[in-house]
C-alpha positions as CSV (number, residue, x, y, z in Angstrom):
1,X,-13.8,5.4,-10.2
2,X,-14.7,1.8,-9.0
3,X,-12.5,-0.4,-8.1
4,X,-13.5,-3.9,-8.6
5,X,-11.0,-6.1,-5.9
6,X,-12.7,-9.4,-6.5
7,X,-11.8,-9.7,-10.3
8,X,-8.4,-8.6,-9.6
9,X,-7.6,-11.6,-7.3
10,X,-7.2,-13.8,-10.7
11,X,-4.9,-11.3,-12.6
12,X,-3.3,-9.7,-9.5
13,X,-2.2,-14.0,-8.5
14,X,-0.8,-14.4,-11.8
15,X,1.4,-11.0,-10.9
16,X,2.3,-11.3,-7.0
17,X,5.4,-13.4,-7.4
18,X,7.0,-11.3,-10.2
19,X,6.2,-8.1,-7.9
20,X,6.7,-10.4,-4.4
21,X,10.7,-11.2,-6.0
22,X,11.2,-8.0,-7.1
23,X,10.1,-6.3,-3.6
24,X,12.8,-8.7,-2.2
25,X,15.6,-7.9,-4.3
26,X,14.7,-4.3,-3.6
27,X,15.1,-4.9,0.4
28,X,17.7,-7.0,0.3
29,X,19.8,-3.8,-1.5
30,X,18.3,-1.9,1.1
31,X,19.3,-3.6,3.5
32,X,22.7,-4.0,2.1
33,X,23.2,-0.2,2.4
34,X,22.1,0.1,5.8
35,X,24.7,-2.6,6.5
36,X,27.5,-1.1,4.4
37,X,26.6,2.6,6.2
38,X,25.8,0.8,10.2
39,X,28.8,3.6,11.3
40,X,27.2,6.6,9.8
41,X,24.1,7.8,11.2
42,X,24.0,11.1,8.3
43,X,23.5,8.5,5.8
44,X,21.3,6.2,7.2
45,X,19.2,9.3,8.0
46,X,19.6,10.1,4.2
47,X,18.4,6.5,3.6
48,X,15.3,6.5,6.3
49,X,14.5,10.0,4.4
50,X,14.7,8.5,1.1
51,X,12.5,5.5,2.1
52,X,9.8,8.1,4.3
53,X,9.7,9.8,0.7
54,X,8.9,7.3,-1.4
55,X,6.3,5.9,1.0
56,X,4.8,9.0,1.0
57,X,4.7,9.5,-3.0
58,X,3.1,5.5,-3.2
59,X,0.6,6.3,-0.3
60,X,-0.8,9.6,-2.8
61,X,0.0,9.3,-5.9
62,X,-0.7,5.6,-6.5
63,X,-2.3,3.9,-3.1
64,X,-4.9,6.2,-2.1
65,X,-6.1,6.8,-5.9
66,X,-6.8,2.9,-6.0
67,X,-8.6,3.0,-2.9
68,X,-12.5,1.6,-3.5
69,X,-15.0,3.8,-3.9
70,X,-18.1,1.0,-3.0
71,X,-18.9,-0.6,0.0
72,X,-18.5,-3.7,-2.2
73,X,-15.0,-3.0,-3.4
74,X,-14.1,-2.0,-0.2
75,X,-15.3,-4.8,1.8
76,X,-13.6,-7.4,-0.6
77,X,-10.1,-4.9,-0.3
78,X,-10.7,-5.2,3.7
79,X,-11.5,-9.2,3.1
80,X,-8.4,-9.5,1.0
81,X,-5.7,-7.7,3.7
82,X,-7.7,-9.7,6.5
83,X,-6.9,-12.8,4.4
84,X,-3.3,-12.0,3.2
85,X,-2.2,-10.4,6.3
86,X,-0.7,-6.7,6.3
87,X,-1.7,-3.1,5.9
88,X,0.5,-0.6,5.0
89,X,0.6,2.5,6.7
90,X,-1.9,4.9,6.3
91,X,-2.9,8.1,8.1
92,X,-6.0,7.5,9.9
93,X,-7.7,10.8,8.0
94,X,-6.9,9.3,4.8
95,X,-9.4,5.7,5.7
96,X,-11.6,8.9,7.1
97,X,-11.5,11.0,3.8
98,X,-12.4,7.4,2.5
99,X,-15.6,6.6,4.3
100,X,-17.0,9.9,3.6
101,X,-16.3,10.0,0.2
102,X,-18.9,6.6,-0.3
103,X,-21.7,7.5,-1.6
104,X,-24.6,8.6,0.6
105,X,-27.3,5.5,-0.9
106,X,-24.6,2.8,0.1
107,X,-23.8,4.3,3.7
108,X,-27.4,3.6,4.7
109,X,-27.1,-0.3,3.8
């Protein structure tokens, strides 16, 4: 299942402002929770654990399956990361697994 990131940029560009606004709202709420519990290390620990679990779930259930499986799509994704900045935390072995799964024919190009 190959994902073409070059064609996604058109649809993503219209959806990105809405996504970014939603993420800003969520981030603001998380910061408020942290501020409200700044004196309570147990509550802050629960907040951090929840964020870590959410990160893991998004990475494993959505991000990793969405990674490209062709050289061209991988290049488009990496180009987008370079142009727009930011790279989510991805364990190195996950990237190595991605490269290992690229078809042999493409690895020689």
